[in-house]
C-alpha positions in Angstrom: -68.4 31.7 -37.3 -70.7 28.8 -36.8 -68.8 26.8 -39.5 -65.5 27.6 -37.7 -66.7 26.2 -34.4 -68.1 23.2 -36.2 -64.8 22.5 -37.9 -62.9 23.1 -34.7 -64.9 20.8 -32.4 -65.4 18.3 -35.2 -61.6 17.9 -35.5 -61.6 15.5 -32.6 -64.1 12.8 -31.4 -66.1 13.5 -28.3 -64.0 11.0 -26.4 -60.8 12.8 -27.4 -62.3 16.1 -26.3 -63.0 14.6 -22.9 -59.4 13.5 -22.6 -58.2 17.1 -23.6 -60.6 18.6 -21.0 -59.3 16.3 -18.3 -55.7 17.1 -19.1 -56.3 20.8 -19.1 -58.3 20.7 -15.9 -55.7 18.6 -14.1 -52.9 20.8 -15.2 -54.7 23.9 -13.9 -55.4 22.0 -10.7 -51.8 21.1 -10.2 -50.6 24.6 -10.9 -53.0 26.0 -8.3 -52.1 23.5 -5.6 -49.7 24.9 -3.0 -47.0 22.5 -2.0 -47.0 21.9 1.7 -43.6 23.2 3.0 -41.5 20.5 4.7 -40.9 21.4 8.3 -37.4 20.8 9.6 -34.7 18.4 8.4 -35.8 15.4 6.2 -33.9 12.2 7.0 -34.2 9.2 4.7 -33.2 5.7 5.6 -33.5 2.3 3.8 -32.8 -0.3 6.4 -36.1 -1.5 8.0 -34.2 -3.0 11.0 -32.8 0.4 11.9 -36.1 2.2 11.8 -37.3 1.7 15.4 -34.1 2.8 17.1 -33.6 5.7 14.7 -37.1 6.9 15.4 -36.2 6.9 19.1 -33.0 8.9 18.4 -35.0 11.4 16.3 -37.5 11.8 19.1 -34.6 12.6 21.5 -33.2 15.1 19.1 -36.5 16.8 18.6 -37.0 17.1 22.3 -33.6 18.7 22.7 -33.9 20.8 19.6 -37.6 21.8 19.1 -36.5 24.6 16.8 -34.7 22.1 14.5 -37.0 19.2 14.1 -36.1 16.1 12.1 -38.6 14.0 10.1 -37.5 10.5 9.3 -38.8 8.4 6.3 -38.2 4.8 5.4 -37.5 4.6 1.6 -36.9 1.4 -0.4 -33.3 1.3 -1.4 -34.1 1.2 -5.1 -36.4 4.2 -4.8 -33.8 6.0 -2.7 -31.2 5.5 -5.5 -33.7 6.7 -8.2 -34.8 9.8 -6.2 -31.2 10.6 -5.2 -29.9 10.5 -8.8 -33.0 12.4 -10.0 -32.2 15.1 -7.5 -28.6 15.3 -8.5 -29.4 15.5 -12.3 -32.6 17.6 -12.3 -32.9 19.3 -8.9 -36.0 17.4 -7.7 -36.5 17.6 -3.9 -34.5 15.2 -1.8 -33.9 14.7 1.9 -31.4 16.8 3.8 -29.7 13.8 5.3 -29.6 10.3 3.7 -28.2 6.9 4.6 -26.7 5.5 1.4 -25.6 1.9 0.8 -22.4 1.1 -1.0 -24.2 -0.7 -3.9 -26.0 2.5 -4.9 -23.5 5.2 -4.2 -21.2 4.8 -7.3 -23.3 6.7 -9.8 -23.1 9.8 -7.6 -19.4 10.0 -8.3 -19.6 9.7 -12.1 -19.3 13.4 -12.8 -16.8 16.1 -11.9 -16.3 16.7 -8.1 -18.2 20.0 -8.1 -21.3 18.2 -9.4 -21.4 15.4 -6.8 -24.7 15.9 -5.0 -23.4 15.2 -1.5 -21.7 17.8 0.7 -17.9 17.4 0.8 -17.3 16.6 4.4 -13.5 16.3 4.2 -12.6 19.6 5.9 -15.3 19.2 8.6 -14.0 15.7 9.4 -10.4 17.0 9.6 -11.3 20.0 11.7 -13.1 17.9 14.3 -10.4 15.2 14.4 -12.9 12.6 13.0 -10.4 11.3 10.5 -8.4 10.0 13.4 -11.3 8.9 15.6 -13.0 6.8 12.8 -11.5 3.6 11.4 -9.5 4.7 8.4 -10.4 2.0 5.9 -14.1 2.6 6.6 -13.9 5.9 4.7 -12.7 4.4 1.4 -16.1 3.5 -0.1 -17.3 7.2 0.4 -14.1 8.8 -0.9 -13.8 10.0 -4.5 -10.7 11.7 -5.9 -9.4 12.3 -2.4 -12.6 13.9 -1.0 -14.9 12.3 1.6 -18.6 12.6 1.2 -20.0 10.6 4.1 -19.6 9.5 7.7 -19.1 5.7 7.9 -22.0 3.8 9.6 -20.0 0.6 10.0 -16.8 -1.5 9.3 -18.3 -4.8 8.3 -15.3 -7.0 8.7 -15.6 -10.6 7.5 -14.9 -13.7 9.6 -15.3 -17.4 9.0 -18.3 -19.0 10.7 -17.8 -22.7 10.9 -19.6 -25.8 12.2 -17.7 -26.3 15.5 -19.7 -29.4 16.3 -18.5 -31.2 13.2 -14.9 -29.9 13.4 -14.4 -30.7 17.1 -16.0 -34.2 16.7 -13.3 -34.9 14.2 -10.6 -33.7 16.6 -9.4 -30.9 14.4 -7.6 -28.0 16.2 -8.7 -24.8 14.3 -6.1 -22.7 16.2 -3.4 -24.3 14.1 -4.9 -23.0 10.8 -3.1 -20.0 9.4 -3.8 -20.2 5.7 -6.4 -21.4 3.3 -4.1 -24.3 2.4 -4.0 -25.3 6.1 -7.8 -25.1 6.3 -8.4 -27.3 3.3 -5.7 -29.8 4.3 -6.8 -30.1 7.9 -10.5 -30.2 7.2 -10.3 -32.6 4.2 -11.5 -35.6 6.3 -14.8 -33.9 6.8 -15.5 -34.2 3.0 -15.5 -37.9 3.0 -18.8 -39.5 2.3 -20.3 -42.0 4.7 -18.3 -45.2 4.6 -15.6 -43.5 2.6 -17.2 -44.2 -0.8 -19.9 -42.5 -3.0 -20.4 -38.9 -3.8 -19.1 -36.1 -1.5 -22.1 -34.7 0.5 -20.2 -32.0 2.5 -17.9 -29.2 1.3 -15.6 -27.0 3.3 -16.5 -23.5 2.1 -19.3 -21.6 0.4 -18.8 -20.2 -3.1 -19.4 -20.7 -6.8 -18.0 -19.0 -9.9 -21.1 -16.9 -10.4 -21.1 -15.8 -6.7 -19.6 -12.3 -7.1 -20.2 -11.5 -3.4 -17.7 -14.2 -2.4 -15.4 -13.4 -5.3 -15.0 -9.8 -4.2 -14.6 -10.6 -0.6 -11.8 -13.1 -1.3 -10.1 -10.9 -3.9 -10.0 -8.0 -1.4 -8.7 -10.3 1.3 -6.0 -11.6 -1.0 -4.7 -8.1 -1.8 -6.2 -7.8 -5.3 -8.1 -4.9 -6.6 -10.2 -3.9 -9.6 -9.2 -0.2 -9.5 -6.1 1.5 -8.3 -5.9 4.5 -5.8 -6.7 6.9 -8.7 -9.8 4.8 -9.7 -8.2 3.5 -12.8 -9.2 -0.1 -13.7 -6.7 -2.8 -12.9 -8.7 -5.9 -13.8 -5.9 -7.5 -15.8 -3.1 -7.3 -13.2 -0.9 -10.4 -13.1 -2.0 -10.8 -9.4 -5.7 -11.0 -10.4 -4.9 -13.6 -13.1 -3.1 -15.8 -10.5 -6.0 -15.3 -8.1 -8.7 -16.4 -10.6 -6.6 -19.4 -11.6 -6.3 -20.4 -7.9 -9.9 -19.7 -7.0 -11.2 -21.7 -10.0 -9.6 -24.8 -8.5 -11.9 -24.4 -5.4 -14.9 -24.8 -7.6 -14.0 -27.7 -9.9 -11.8 -30.7 -10.5 -10.6 -33.5 -8.2 -9.7 -31.1 -5.4 -12.9 -29.1 -5.4 -13.7 -27.8 -1.9 -16.6 -25.3 -2.4 -20.3 -25.5 -3.0 -22.8 -22.9 -4.0 -24.9 -21.5 -1.2 -27.5 -18.7 -1.4 -26.9 -16.4 1.6 -30.5 -15.2 1.8 -32.7 -18.2 0.9 -34.3 -20.9 2.9 -32.5 -23.5 0.8 -29.1 -21.9 1.7 -30.1 -21.9 5.4 -31.0 -25.6 5.2 -27.6 -26.4 3.7 -25.9 -25.0 6.7 -28.3 -26.6 9.1 -27.7 -30.0 7.5 -24.0 -29.6 7.6 -23.5 -29.6 3.8 -21.1 -26.8 4.1 -18.6 -26.5 7.0 -17.5 -22.8 6.7 -19.2 -19.6 5.7 -17.7 -16.2 5.0 -19.8 -13.8 7.1 -19.6 -10.0 7.9 -20.8 -8.8 11.3 -24.2 -7.7 9.9 -24.9 -11.2 8.4 -24.0 -12.9 11.7 -26.3 -10.6 13.6 -29.2 -10.2 11.2 -29.3 -13.4 9.3 -27.4 -16.2 10.9 -28.6 -15.9 14.5 -32.3 -15.1 13.9 -32.9 -17.1 10.8 -30.9 -20.3 11.7 -31.6 -20.8 15.4 -31.0 -24.5 15.0 -27.2 -23.8 14.7 -27.1 -22.1 18.2 -24.2 -23.7 20.1 -22.8 -25.4 17.0 -21.1 -22.4 15.4 -17.9 -20.6 16.1 -16.1 -17.7 14.5 -12.4 -17.3 13.5 -10.4 -14.9 11.4 -10.3 -15.9 7.7 -7.4 -18.1 6.8 -4.8 -16.0 5.0 -3.9 -16.5 1.3 -0.2 -16.5 2.2 1.5 -16.9 5.6 1.2 -13.6 7.5 -1.4 -12.3 5.2 -4.7 -10.4 5.9 -7.2 -12.5 7.9 -10.4 -10.5 7.1 -12.2 -8.8 4.3 -15.3 -6.5 4.0 -18.8 -6.9 2.6 -21.4 -4.1 2.3 -21.4 -0.7 4.0 -23.5 2.4 4.6 -22.7 6.1 5.0 -24.6 9.1 6.3 -24.5 11.9 3.7 -25.8 15.5 3.5 -27.5 16.6 0.3 -25.7 19.6 -1.3 -29.2 21.0 -2.1 -30.1 21.2 1.6 -30.7 24.7 2.9 -29.9 23.4 6.4 -26.4 22.0 6.0 -25.1 23.0 9.4 -28.2 21.6 11.1 -27.8 18.4 9.1 -24.1 18.2 10.2 -25.1 18.6 13.8 -27.8 15.9 13.6 -25.4 13.6 11.7 -22.9 13.8 14.6 -25.7 13.4 17.2 -26.8 10.1 15.5 -23.5 8.5 14.3 -21.0 9.6 17.0 -23.1 8.5 19.9 -22.1 5.6 22.1 -25.8 4.8 22.5 -26.1 4.4 18.8 -23.1 2.1 18.7 -24.5 -0.2 21.4 -27.9 -0.3 19.9 -26.6 -1.2 16.4 -24.5 -4.0 17.9 -27.2 -5.4 20.2 -29.9 -5.2 17.5 -28.0 -6.1 14.4 -24.5 -7.3 15.4 -22.9 -4.3 13.7 -19.6 -3.1 15.2 -18.9 0.6 15.3 -16.3 2.4 13.2 -15.6 4.8 16.1 -12.4 3.6 17.6 -13.0 5.2 21.0 -16.1 2.9 21.4 -14.2 -0.3 20.8 -13.4 -0.6 24.5 -17.1 -0.7 25.4 -17.8 -4.0 27.4 -20.8 -4.8 25.2 -18.4 -6.2 22.6 -16.9 -8.6 25.2 -20.2 -10.2 26.2 -20.2 -14.0 25.6 -22.6 -15.1 22.9 -24.2 -18.6 23.4 -25.0 -18.9 19.7 -21.2 -18.9 19.0 -20.4 -21.3 21.9 -19.7 -18.5 24.3 -17.3 -16.6 22.1 -17.0 -12.8 22.4 -18.8 -12.2 19.2 -18.2 -8.4 18.9 -14.6 -8.5 20.0 -13.7 -11.1 17.3 -15.0 -8.8 14.6 -13.4 -5.7 16.2 -10.0 -7.4 16.4 -10.0 -7.3 12.5 -11.6 -3.9 12.1 -8.4 -2.0 11.4 -7.3 -4.7 8.9 -10.3 -4.5 6.5 -9.2 -3.7 3.0 -9.5 -0.4 1.3 -12.3 -0.4 -1.3 -13.0 1.6 -4.4 -15.8 4.1 -4.9 -15.6 4.0 -8.6 -19.0 4.4 -10.4 -17.8 1.5 -12.6 -17.2 -0.9 -9.8 -20.3 -3.0 -10.4 -19.6 -3.3 -14.1 -16.0 -4.3 -13.3 -17.0 -6.8 -10.7 -19.4 -8.4 -13.2 -16.7 -8.6 -15.9 -14.3 -10.0 -13.4 -16.8 -12.7 -12.3 -17.5 -13.6 -15.9 -13.8 -14.3 -16.3 -13.9 -16.6 -13.2 -16.8 -18.5 -14.7 -15.0 -18.9 -18.0 -11.7 -20.0 -16.4 -13.6 -22.6 -14.4 -15.3 -23.9 -17.6 -11.9 -23.9 -19.3 -10.5 -26.1 -16.6 -13.3 -28.6 -17.1 -12.8 -28.5 -20.9 -9.1 -29.1 -20.8 -8.8 -31.2 -17.7 -6.4 -28.8 -16.2 -7.1 -28.5 -12.5 -3.9 -26.9 -11.1 -3.6 -23.1 -10.9 -0.4 -22.7 -13.0 -1.8 -23.9 -16.3 -4.9 -21.8 -15.9 -3.1 -18.5 -15.4 -2.5 -17.8 -19.2 -6.2 -18.2 -19.9 -7.2 -16.1 -16.9 -4.8 -13.4 -18.1 -6.3 -13.5 -21.7 -9.8 -13.1 -20.4 -8.9 -10.4 -17.9 -7.2 -8.5 -20.7 -10.5 -8.4 -22.6 -12.4 -7.4 -19.5 -9.9 -4.6 -18.9 -10.4 -3.2 -22.4 -14.2 -3.4 -22.0 -14.2 -1.4 -18.7 -11.5 1.0 -19.9 -13.5 1.8 -23.0 -16.6 2.6 -20.8 -14.5 4.9 -18.5 -12.8 6.6 -21.5 -16.2 8.0 -22.5 -16.4 9.8 -19.2 -14.2 12.8 -19.6 -14.5 13.7 -15.9 -12.9 10.5 -14.7 -10.3 10.3 -17.5 -9.1 13.7 -16.4 -8.2 12.3 -13.0 -4.5 12.1 -12.2 
């Protein structure tokens, strides 16, 4: 017996036995620890700027519903995505109610509809007439295979913010501009360098081939799409090829009009402050959360206008970003969660707070008559900031919820980069001769994305 124990304990070094003992002890400790039960509804958000107001709303709810308390937690958006998908795949705990941003929602829709981890809200929305009360295009990012999985938080229409001081000093009447061709023609004098010679030091619009934010906004505005209504890829449509060929001429050649600008960096802010770029594509949240507080030096120098259309009579807006309020299917309190969701998102108080704090206009159509949206804003030379965005709210384009949207957008943007480089190599700077190359590249991108989707039997089974 003694030799047995000697051989047994001698099989590992003393240090290894310490590790084993610690592992066994910690495992027993974890097994004996009782998890503290969560009290009431758990509500996760990711936007730091929303937290103070949301905590006030939660406090109001808890006072009115002491038997149904809500606990709010601020979760980093990347952590929220990871925990959300972990819950859907493995059943790990998750909040009852979640705010989910468009950039992270796609993977939730990659499986069959019954396995989507959010509660299907379609019938509830229809029964309470919310499909009519809420701006219709705002549902599109949260709709998969005809079913709606979230209440829209916003609309996020896009307008053009431009340096009114520069434009008006040049005597340019912006009200005469209807199309992008009008815009570039009428503002061309602003691109001249001092004295009329030397390099151009001012451009008319932000954008660069690798800037997929701008590429998506402009594609959606123009009427293009990366997926059809059944979430099938359409990267290589003839329309998209013509669009890329035309957009590439904004970025290179003798008629170049655009310059790269980082929306979120100090260097990008300085470019606007110095007048290096005249016009900037901005959604409501950017105007309220970035432009006004981070570039105060532009107060009284900026104005807003609808985007110039790609063709006469075309759409004058686009969309960028978006958030929904969703209920986890794993929640044992789904009705309470639905009641709280309505309390938060369908309140005129919430609508006013989001606009005053962040510049975000409401997707609830009955709130659009609120006079808060008609208040003049000194930053934008006394314009009615909210009304200008709301005037375009019903015109925002429909957007896909495909789980492959980010891959498709990256592939599309790579085609734009390559077409721009092709224009420089060949010296072809008119759109027409660039279309065949754009079509060739998009055909390859289409095959790439279609092959990825073909491996997902749940999506290929869609009608």
